[in-house]
C-alpha positions as YAML, in Angstrom:
chain: A
units: angstrom
residues:
- id: 1
  name: MET
  ca: [0.00, 0.00, 0.00]
- id: 2
  name: LYS
  ca: [2.83, 2.46, 0.89]
- id: 3
  name: GLN
  ca: [4.50, 1.72, -2.42]
- id: 4
  name: ARG
  ca: [1.30, 2.47, -4.30]
- id: 5
  name: ILE
  ca: [0.81, 5.76, -2.44]
- id: 6
  name: ARG
  ca: [4.42, 6.76, -3.18]
- id: 7
  name: CYS
  ca: [3.90, 5.91, -6.84]
- id: 8
  name: ILE
  ca: [0.79, 8.13, -6.99]
- id: 9
  name: ALA
  ca: [2.69, 10.91, -5.18]
- id: 10
  name: VAL
  ca: [5.37, 10.79, -7.88]
- id: 11
  name: GLN
  ca: [2.67, 11.01, -10.56]
- id: 12
  name: LEU
  ca: [1.12, 14.04, -8.82]
- id: 13
  name: GLU
  ca: [4.55, 15.71, -8.66]
- id: 14
  name: ASN
  ca: [4.95, 15.08, -12.39]
- id: 15
  name: GLY
  ca: [1.70, 16.94, -13.08]
- id: 16
  name: GLN
  ca: [-0.70, 14.10, -13.72]
- id: 17
  name: THR
  ca: [-4.33, 14.84, -12.82]
- id: 18
  name: SER
  ca: [-6.45, 12.79, -10.42]
- id: 19
  name: THR
  ca: [-8.67, 11.61, -13.28]
- id: 20
  name: GLU
  ca: [-5.68, 10.28, -15.22]
- id: 21
  name: ILE
  ca: [-4.32, 8.54, -12.11]
- id: 22
  name: ILE
  ca: [-7.70, 6.93, -11.35]
- id: 23
  name: ARG
  ca: [-8.06, 5.78, -14.98]
- id: 24
  name: ASP
  ca: [-4.53, 4.33, -15.20]
- id: 25
  name: TYR
  ca: [-4.06, 2.74, -11.78]
- id: 26
  name: SER
  ca: [-7.54, 1.31, -11.18]
- id: 27
  name: VAL
  ca: [-6.93, -0.94, -14.20]
- id: 28
  name: LEU
  ca: [-3.25, -1.57, -13.43]
- id: 29
  name: TRP
  ca: [-3.79, -2.53, -9.79]
- id: 30
  name: ASN
  ca: [-7.26, -3.98, -10.33]
- id: 31
  name: THR
  ca: [-8.80, -1.84, -7.55]
- id: 32
  name: SER
  ca: [-11.87, 0.35, -7.27]
- id: 33
  name: GLU
  ca: [-11.92, 4.05, -8.04]
- id: 34
  name: ARG
  ca: [-12.72, 4.75, -4.39]
- id: 35
  name: THR
  ca: [-9.49, 3.03, -3.26]
- id: 36
  name: ILE
  ca: [-7.46, 5.03, -5.77]
- id: 37
  name: VAL
  ca: [-9.14, 8.26, -4.54]
- id: 38
  name: ARG
  ca: [-8.03, 7.40, -0.98]
- id: 39
  name: TYR
  ca: [-4.50, 6.71, -2.23]
- id: 40
  name: ILE
  ca: [-4.56, 10.08, -4.01]
- id: 41
  name: ALA
  ca: [-5.63, 11.86, -0.81]
- id: 42
  name: LEU
  ca: [-2.76, 10.26, 1.11]
- id: 43
  name: ALA
  ca: [-0.34, 10.98, -1.75]
- id: 44
  name: LYS
  ca: [-1.40, 14.65, -1.75]
- id: 45
  name: ASP
  ca: [-0.50, 14.85, 1.94]
- id: 46
  name: ILE
  ca: [2.93, 13.40, 1.16]
- id: 47
  name: VAL
  ca: [3.44, 15.87, -1.71]
- id: 48
  name: MET
  ca: [2.35, 18.81, 0.45]
- id: 49
  name: ASP
  ca: [4.72, 17.79, 3.26]
- id: 50
  name: LYS
  ca: [7.53, 17.46, 0.73]
- id: 51
  name: LEU
  ca: [6.74, 20.91, -0.69]
- id: 52
  name: ASN
  ca: [6.65, 22.41, 2.80]
- id: 53
  name: ASN
  ca: [10.04, 20.86, 3.56]
- id: 54
  name: GLU
  ca: [11.44, 22.20, 0.28]
- id: 55
  name: ASP
  ca: [10.03, 25.64, 1.12]
- id: 56
  name: ALA
  ca: [11.72, 25.48, 4.53]
- id: 57
  name: ILE
  ca: [15.02, 24.54, 2.87]
- id: 58
  name: ILE
  ca: [14.64, 27.36, 0.34]
- id: 59
  name: GLU
  ca: [13.95, 29.84, 3.15]
- id: 60
  name: ALA
  ca: [16.97, 28.61, 5.11]
- id: 61
  name: VAL
  ca: [19.23, 28.94, 2.06]
- id: 62
  name: ARG
  ca: [17.76, 32.36, 1.28]
- id: 63
  name: GLY
  ca: [18.41, 33.44, 4.88]
- id: 64
  name: ALA
  ca: [22.00, 32.22, 4.67]
- id: 65
  name: ILE
  ca: [22.56, 34.11, 1.41]
- id: 66
  name: ILE
  ca: [21.04, 37.31, 2.81]
- id: 67
  name: SER
  ca: [23.09, 37.13, 6.01]
- id: 68
  name: GLU
  ca: [26.27, 36.45, 4.02]
- id: 69
  name: GLU
  ca: [25.54, 39.44, 1.78]
- id: 70
  name: ALA
  ca: [24.85, 41.64, 4.81]
- id: 71
  name: GLU
  ca: [28.09, 40.48, 6.43]
- id: 72
  name: GLN
  ca: [30.02, 41.28, 3.25]
- id: 73
  name: ASN
  ca: [28.51, 44.79, 3.10]
- id: 74
  name: LEU
  ca: [29.16, 45.30, 6.81]
- id: 75
  name: ARG
  ca: [32.75, 44.22, 6.34]
- id: 76
  name: SER
  ca: [33.09, 46.65, 3.45]
- id: 77
  name: ASN
  ca: [31.71, 49.51, 5.55]
- id: 78
  name: LEU
  ca: [34.13, 48.70, 8.37]
- id: 79
  name: GLU
  ca: [37.04, 48.55, 5.93]
- id: 80
  name: LEU
  ca: [36.01, 51.92, 4.50]
- id: 81
  name: GLU
  ca: [35.82, 53.43, 7.97]
- id: 82
  name: ALA
  ca: [39.26, 52.01, 8.85]
- id: 83
  name: MET
  ca: [40.70, 53.54, 5.70]
- id: 84
  name: LEU
  ca: [39.14, 56.92, 6.51]
- id: 85
  name: ILE
  ca: [40.57, 56.78, 10.03]
- id: 86
  name: SER
  ca: [44.04, 55.91, 8.73]
- id: 87
  name: ILE
  ca: [43.88, 58.90, 6.37]
- id: 88
  name: MET
  ca: [42.63, 61.11, 9.17]
- id: 89
  name: GLU
  ca: [45.44, 60.06, 11.51]
- id: 90
  name: SER
  ca: [47.99, 60.72, 8.73]
- id: 91
  name: GLU
  ca: [49.05, 57.09, 8.59]
- id: 92
  name: MET
  ca: [48.29, 56.91, 4.89]
- id: 93
  name: GLN
  ca: [50.43, 58.71, 2.34]
- id: 94
  name: LEU
  ca: [49.27, 59.73, -1.08]
- id: 95
  name: GLU
  ca: [51.76, 58.91, -3.82]
- id: 96
  name: LYS
  ca: [51.79, 60.49, -7.25]
- id: 97
  name: VAL
  ca: [54.28, 59.71, -10.00]
- id: 98
  name: ILE
  ca: [54.98, 62.48, -12.50]
- id: 99
  name: THR
  ca: [56.81, 61.55, -15.69]
- id: 100
  name: LYS
  ca: [58.65, 64.31, -17.52]
- id: 101
  name: ILE
  ca: [61.19, 64.40, -20.32]
- id: 102
  name: ASP
  ca: [64.09, 64.57, -17.87]
- id: 103
  name: GLY
  ca: [62.85, 61.67, -15.71]
- id: 104
  name: THR
  ca: [60.18, 60.61, -13.28]
- id: 105
  name: THR
  ca: [59.38, 62.21, -9.96]
- id: 106
  name: GLU
  ca: [57.51, 60.57, -7.12]
- id: 107
  name: ILE
  ca: [55.63, 62.91, -4.82]
- id: 108
  name: LYS
  ca: [54.46, 61.71, -1.41]
- id: 109
  name: SER
  ca: [52.05, 63.81, 0.60]
- id: 110
  name: ARG
  ca: [49.75, 63.58, 3.56]
- id: 111
  name: PRO
  ca: [46.19, 64.91, 3.61]
- id: 112
  name: SER
  ca: [45.67, 68.60, 4.38]
- id: 113
  name: ARG
  ca: [43.70, 69.90, 7.36]
- id: 114
  name: LYS
  ca: [40.76, 70.63, 5.10]
- id: 115
  name: GLU
  ca: [40.77, 67.06, 3.77]
- id: 116
  name: ILE
  ca: [41.03, 65.68, 7.30]
- id: 117
  name: ILE
  ca: [38.08, 67.79, 8.46]
- id: 118
  name: LYS
  ca: [36.07, 66.49, 5.49]
- id: 119
  name: ILE
  ca: [36.97, 62.94, 6.48]
- id: 120
  name: ILE
  ca: [35.96, 63.56, 10.11]
- id: 121
  name: ASP
  ca: [32.67, 65.04, 8.87]
- id: 122
  name: LEU
  ca: [32.09, 61.98, 6.71]
- id: 123
  name: LEU
  ca: [32.82, 59.62, 9.61]
- id: 124
  name: TRP
  ca: [30.46, 61.52, 11.92]
- id: 125
  name: ARG
  ca: [27.76, 61.39, 9.27]
- id: 126
  name: ARG
  ca: [28.24, 57.64, 8.88]
- id: 127
  name: ARG
  ca: [27.89, 57.27, 12.65]
- id: 128
  name: GLY
  ca: [24.62, 59.20, 12.65]
- id: 129
  name: ILE
  ca: [25.73, 62.67, 13.71]
- id: 130
  name: PHE
  ca: [24.15, 64.92, 11.08]
- id: 131
  name: ASN
  ca: [23.91, 68.34, 12.74]
- id: 132
  name: LEU
  ca: [27.35, 69.54, 11.66]
- id: 133
  name: HIS
  ca: [26.36, 72.28, 9.20]
- id: 134
  name: LYS
  ca: [25.70, 75.55, 10.97]
- id: 135
  name: THR
  ca: [23.79, 78.59, 9.81]
- id: 136
  name: ALA
  ca: [25.65, 81.80, 8.96]
- id: 137
  name: GLN
  ca: [24.84, 83.29, 12.39]
- id: 138
  name: GLU
  ca: [26.16, 80.24, 14.21]
- id: 139
  name: LYS
  ca: [29.48, 80.32, 12.36]
- id: 140
  name: THR
  ca: [31.76, 82.36, 14.54]
- id: 141
  name: GLU
  ca: [35.49, 82.54, 14.76]
- id: 142
  name: ILE
  ca: [37.85, 83.08, 17.63]
- id: 143
  name: ASN
  ca: [41.37, 84.17, 16.67]
- id: 144
  name: ASN
  ca: [40.55, 83.37, 13.02]
- id: 145
  name: LYS
  ca: [39.90, 79.72, 13.88]
- id: 146
  name: PRO
  ca: [36.47, 78.21, 13.35]
- id: 147
  name: ILE
  ca: [34.60, 76.83, 16.32]
- id: 148
  name: ILE
  ca: [33.79, 73.15, 15.87]
- id: 149
  name: LYS
  ca: [30.95, 71.72, 17.90]
- id: 150
  name: VAL
  ca: [31.72, 68.28, 19.35]
- id: 151
  name: GLU
  ca: [29.32, 65.95, 21.09]
- id: 152
  name: ASN
  ca: [31.64, 63.57, 22.96]
- id: 153
  name: GLU
  ca: [35.25, 63.06, 24.08]
- id: 154
  name: GLU
  ca: [36.21, 60.98, 21.04]
- id: 155
  name: GLN
  ca: [35.20, 63.78, 18.69]
- id: 156
  name: LYS
  ca: [37.02, 66.33, 20.85]
- id: 157
  name: LYS
  ca: [40.25, 64.31, 20.67]
- id: 158
  name: LEU
  ca: [39.97, 64.01, 16.89]
- id: 159
  name: VAL
  ca: [39.47, 67.76, 16.47]
- id: 160
  name: GLU
  ca: [42.39, 68.55, 18.80]
- id: 161
  name: LYS
  ca: [44.63, 66.16, 16.89]
- id: 162
  name: VAL
  ca: [43.74, 67.82, 13.58]
- id: 163
  name: SER
  ca: [44.18, 71.33, 15.06]
- id: 164
  name: ASN
  ca: [47.71, 70.47, 16.22]
- id: 165
  name: LEU
  ca: [48.91, 69.34, 12.80]
- id: 166
  name: PRO
  ca: [51.59, 71.53, 11.17]
...
């Protein structure tokens, strides 16, 4: 009986209709249509369970792919932030090779204060601190140096480090 139900389940998975199954297997197995209808009902349960299991597997694989993609993007964001910090702390040098008729020249430079302030602004924006642009009235200067509003100690240290650069 189990073998017959499995056989009907395979036929249902292959797209055969109940009428075709009843017509073919009632003659083949020499059973009544009512028996075949019961087999079909049991086979449908097997097919539905199989489909539910396949759906669960698909969802698990989809979840794994999504989490892997999110991890890759997160890793990329962290790498970008690390690169910005290394530029900001003047650990990274910019190299430019200039080729002329009389030879090649390699120029190494570090980022300027303006570039470092832009990088700090970008980092703060990425961390969710968006209120960095001030109105014209709020922009004041003391001893020709702009006042920079900081919200925590880490930001204060970064600004002091940039201010003390030559």
